[in-house]
N, C-alpha and C positions, 0 to 999 in steps of 0.2 A: 789819678788825680791831677797831676800836672799835665798829662796828655789833653784831658778836658778844658783844662785854663788854657792851653794855647790853642785849641778849637775853638773855644769862644772869642778869645783873642782876633783870630783870623777871620772868624764872622763878623765881629764888630769892625774889623779894618775894611772889608770888603761892604758892609752895608754902609759905612761910612763914605766910601768911595762913590756908591751912586746915590746917595742924597738921603738915605733913611736912617735919621738921626734919633729917631725915638727907639729903633730896634738897636741901633750902634751903641746906645748910651746903656741900655739892657743887658746887651752881651758884654760890653766891657764891666759893668758891675757884676755880672754872673762870675766872668774871668779872675777878677780882685778876690770875689769871695773864695773861689775853688783854690788860687794861689795860696791866699792865709791859709786855709785849712790844710793843703800841702804842707807849709812851712810848720807849722802847729805840730802836724801828724810826724814830719822828718826829727823835729827837735826833740818830740816825746820820745820817738823811737831811740836817736842817739843816748839820750840820758838813760832810758832803761836798759840799753844795751852795755853801758858804761857802769850801770851799778850790777848788773847781773855778772859782770865778769870779775868780780872782787871775790 
């Protein structure tokens, strides 16, 4: 998940560099969503791991 977020971030940077602001905004939005999903899944995994250890 984090890998895809980084890929879309790089696509957004390259698109912004070449002046494609619409594509850059879309790719940056997708990267933000993927990063938030990654954080939620990482935190959920951490909490489940803590609870299972007891």
